[in-house]
C-alpha positions as CSV (number, residue, x, y, z in Angstrom):
1,M,6.7,-10.5,2.7
2,K,3.6,-8.5,3.8
3,I,2.5,-5.1,2.4
4,N,0.2,-2.9,4.4
5,L,-2.3,-0.9,2.4
6,Y,-3.9,1.8,4.5
7,S,-7.2,2.7,3.0
8,K,-10.9,3.4,3.7
9,T,-14.2,2.2,2.2
10,N,-15.7,4.0,-0.9
11,C,-12.2,5.3,-2.0
12,P,-11.5,5.0,-5.7
13,L,-7.8,5.7,-5.2
14,C,-7.6,2.9,-2.7
15,D,-9.3,0.5,-5.1
16,K,-6.7,1.5,-7.8
17,A,-3.8,1.0,-5.3
18,K,-5.1,-2.4,-4.4
19,Q,-5.4,-3.3,-8.1
20,V,-1.7,-2.2,-8.6
21,L,-0.6,-4.4,-5.7
22,Q,-2.6,-7.4,-7.0
23,E,-1.0,-7.0,-10.4
24,L,2.4,-6.9,-8.8
25,Q,1.6,-10.2,-7.0
26,N,2.1,-11.9,-10.4
27,E,5.8,-10.9,-10.3
28,F,6.5,-10.9,-6.5
29,S,5.5,-13.0,-3.6
30,F,3.8,-11.0,-0.9
31,Q,0.6,-10.7,1.1
32,I,-1.6,-7.6,1.1
33,N,-2.8,-6.5,4.5
34,E,-5.5,-4.0,3.9
35,I,-6.1,-1.7,6.9
36,D,-9.1,0.6,7.2
37,I,-7.9,3.8,8.9
38,Y,-11.4,4.5,10.2
39,Q,-11.0,1.5,12.6
40,D,-8.1,3.2,14.4
41,D,-8.1,6.8,15.6
42,T,-4.3,7.0,15.5
43,L,-4.2,5.8,11.9
44,L,-7.0,8.1,10.9
45,E,-5.1,11.1,12.3
46,K,-1.9,10.0,10.6
47,Y,-3.2,9.1,7.2
48,Q,-6.5,10.9,6.7
49,L,-5.3,13.1,3.9
50,M,-2.7,10.7,2.4
51,I,-4.7,7.5,1.7
52,P,-4.1,5.2,0.2
53,V,-0.7,4.5,1.7
54,V,1.5,1.5,0.7
55,E,3.9,0.4,3.5
56,I,6.6,-2.2,2.9
57,D,8.7,-3.4,5.8
58,G,7.6,-0.5,7.9
59,E,8.5,2.1,5.2
60,E,5.9,4.3,3.6
61,V,6.7,3.7,-0.1
62,D,3.9,5.5,-1.9
63,F,0.6,7.2,-1.2
64,G,-2.3,9.0,-3.0
65,L,-2.0,8.0,-6.7
66,V,0.0,4.9,-6.2
67,Q,2.5,4.2,-9.0
68,K,3.2,0.6,-10.0
69,D,6.8,1.5,-11.0
70,V,7.6,3.0,-7.5
71,I,6.3,-0.1,-5.8
72,R,8.0,-2.5,-8.2
73,K,11.4,-0.7,-7.6
74,R,11.0,-1.1,-3.8
75,L,10.1,-4.7,-4.2
76,L,13.1,-5.4,-6.4
77,E,15.3,-3.7,-3.7
78,A,13.7,-5.9,-1.0
79,R,14.3,-9.1,-3.1
80,K,18.1,-8.2,-3.5
81,S,18.6,-7.8,0.3
């Protein structure tokens, strides 16, 4: 499974979101695909005020202050299906 993390450089919330995802990798098998929104005008327009954004299977699961419990719940649902 691959998780997209939409972020930007010099973003403390993005760093915290990445840390949450890395901690969850101890429980679940997935890759983190970190995407800098400043490299794509479309992504910048879409996510500028929301970052960081965690996307699992094309679904925006959480953004801003990313919560480990929210991501864990979605990963458990994905594991069951």
